[in-house]
N, C-alpha and C positions, 0 to 999 in steps of 0.2 A: 657801123657797129658801135663805135664809141658813143655816138649821139643816142642810139637806142638804149645802150647800156645805162646811160645817165637817167633814163626814164624808168628803170627797173628798180626793184626793192630786194636785192640780194643781200645776204649777211656779209660781214667784213671778210676780206681775203683771209684764207687759211682756216675758216670755220667750216665744219662738216655740214653737209646738206644732202639729204636724200632727194632724188629726183624721180618722179613718176613719168616714165617715157613710154608712150604707146608706139612711137615711130612716125606719127603724123607731123605735119609741118610745125605746129605750135610746140610740141614737146621736143622735137629735134632742135628747134631754135632755143628752147629753154636750156637744153644741155650745152649747146654751143656758147650761149651767153654766160652760163654759170662757169664754164671753163675760162672764159675771158675775164670774168669778175674775180677769178682767183680763189673761188671756194673749193673745198675738198668734196667734190660731188661723188655720189654713189648712185648708179642708175638702176632703177627697179622697173621690171617689165612683167605684166600679168598676161598670160596666155589663157583666154577664156575658151579656146577651142571652138569658137563660133564659125570660123571660116577654114576652108581647106588649106589656105595659105598661112595660117597662124604660125606654124613652125618656121616658115621662111621669114615671117615678120619678126619673130623673136631673134632669129639669126642676124637680121639686119640691125636690130637694136644692139645686139651684142657686139657687132662689128663697129657701130658708132662709139660704143663705150671704149673699145680698144683704140680707136683713132684719137679720142679725147683723153685717153689715159685714166679712165675712171673704172672702179670696180663695177661688175655687172651681176645683178641678182635676178633670176628668173623664177617666177611663181606660176605654176600650172594648176588651174582649177576650173573645172567644167561649169559652164552656165548653160542651162537648157533653154531652148526657144520657148516663148510663151508670153503671157501678159507681164507687163512691167519689166520688160527685159533690161531697159536702160537702168532702172532703179536697182534691180538685183545685181547687175554687173558692177554698178558703182559701189554698192554696199560690200560686195566681195573684195573689190580693190581696197576699199577703206579698211577692211579687216585684215588683209594679207600683207599690206605694205606698211612701213613705219608711220606712226602718227606724225603729222606735221610735214610730210613729204611735199616738196614743191610740185605744183602742176603748171601746165602751160596755158592756163586761162588768160585770155587777152581782153582788151577793152571791148571788143565785139561780144565776147562771152558775157561780160558784165552787163551790157545793154540788153542782151537776150534774157538774162536772168531777171533783171528789173521788170521787163514786160511780162514774163511768165509768172512772176510773183504777184504782179498787179492783177493779172487775169484770175489768179487764185484767191484774190481778196486779202492779200497780205497787208499788214500795217507797216509802220516806219521801219521795223527791223528787216522785213522782207524787201522793202523798197531800197534799203541801204545796200543791197547786193552783197558781193563778196568783199572781204576786207583785204586791202593791199598789205603786203608784207612778205616775209621769207617763204611762206607757203603758197603765196599767189604773187610772185615777183613780176609777172608780165602784164599786169592790169593797166599799166601806163602806155602800152604799145598796141598796135593794131594787128589784126590777122594778116593783112597785106604785108606788114613788116616781117612777120615770121616766114612768110613765103619768100620774101626778098633775101632774108638771111640764108635760107637753105640754098637759093640759087647762087648767091655770092660765094658761098663756101663749096659749091659743087656737090651738095648733099641731096640725095633723092629720097624724099619722105614717102611714107606709106600712105596710100589713099584708101580710106575706109568707105566702101560703097554705102554703108548704112547712114552716112552723113547726108545723103541725098534723099533718103526715104521720107515720104510725107506721113509715114506711120508715127513719127515721133514729133511731139509738140515743139521741141526746140528747133527742129529742122524747118517746120512751117513758119515759125517766128523769124528764123534766119533768112529763108528764101522768099517768103511771101509778105509777112507783116512789116518787117523793117524796110524793105524796098518801097512798099506802099506808103509807109509813114514818111519816108524821105521825099517821095513824090508829092505828098500832100503839103508837107512843111517847106518844100523847096530848099532843103538843106540836109546835110548829113546828120541823122538823128543820134548816131552812136556816141559822139563826144558829149552831146547834150544830156543823154540818159546817164552816162557815166558821171557827169558833173552833178546831176540831180541825186544820184546815189551817194555821192560824197557829202552833199548837204544833209540828206536824211541820216547818214551815218554819224555825222557830228551831233545832230540833234538827239539821235538815239543814245549816243554815249553820254550826253549830258543828263538825259532823263534817267538813264541807268544809274548814274552816280548819285543823283538826288534820291532815287528810290532806295538805293542801298543804305542811305542814312536814315530811312524810316524803319522803326521797330515793327517787323512783321509779326511779332508775338504780342503786341499791344492792341487790343481790339479798339480802344478809344482813339488811339493815334491813327490807326488805319481808317476808321470811320470819319475822322476829321480831315484827313488828307484829300488833296485834289484827286479826282478819279484816275487820271492817267498814272499818277505816282502810286496810288493804292494798287491798281492792277499790276503794275510792274513789280512792286514789292512782293505781292502774292506769287507772281510768276517766278520770281527769284527764289523765294522760300521753298516752293514746291520743286523747282528744278534742282535745287541743291540736294534733294533727297532722291528724286527719280532719275536724274541725269538728263532729262529733257523737259521742255515746257509742257504744261497741260493744255488740252484743247480749249478753245475759246468758251464753249458752252459750260464746261466744268468750272472754268475760272469765274465766269459771270455768276454761276450759282453760288460759289464760295463767297464772292464779294457780297451778294445779296444777303446771305446769312449773317455775315459780319456786320454789315450796315444795319440790319434789322435788330441785332443785339440778342442776348440770351444764349442759352446753351444749344449746342448743335454738334453733330458728328457727321462727317461727309467723307466718303471714299472716292478718290480720284483715279483716273487712269494712270498707269505707271506704278501702281502699288503704293500709293501714299494715302494716309488717312489724316484728316484735319479735324481737330476738335476745339470747340469754343466753350470755355467754362470760366466763370468768375472774371470776365474781362481779359482773359488770356487766350491766345491762339496757339495750339500745340500741333506741330507737324511731326509725323512719325511714319516710318516704313511699315507696311502691312506685313505681318509675319505669315508663315505657312498656315493653311487651314487647320483649325483645332489647336 
């Protein structure tokens, strides 16, 4: 336990930390390690009502909170079956539990995320995966470690049958792609992918820093900058207004207009209008119609 704890990124002892605990091995180990790290943990559990056993599962997590001496918070919110079930459930959890709550994602999850993002055509930011820190403290340990922690402490985690379903992309990456990749490479690919994510993350941070020093309101400065920095500066400027980055096609259209020069007005997804006039680039939120 002490060796595994040394690989985690918990905040200092005594600091408050919300914990998202589903009751599975990873989140149970998260709660146990948080207690050992001395943080003032609060356990949050979301009952989506997707299984007939969900009430029992919530009770098991509440019992775990009692064993660890942590406050327990239960959120009940129905998610209906249908397309994009995982994404809708994830969005609901994100909305209903405190921002920055720690999750039990492990190094295995990091490797899966990198491969999923690669298949979606992600750039360096997507290939950087999840960022280690208080909200993702277990990225330095393996899924097998969380199982071992539960066994060592005599804790019985909840087994979610949907984690075996081939209907979800992550499950196929976990059960099919990663084992095949390991067979081809003749080595465990998970630490390698996690290490690659760390390299991408460092490069991405450096490029973000350099792009932030570029004046995104100066058309001449943008046009003269290297394209990777120009694209990042534009993404940062739009994201600061909309709250999330624009799609790639819109960003490339905006860049094209800036490099071409002259006056322009462009509306982007997310309710942002960008206007070029007299060498200046102005970003503003779109108001209501009329």
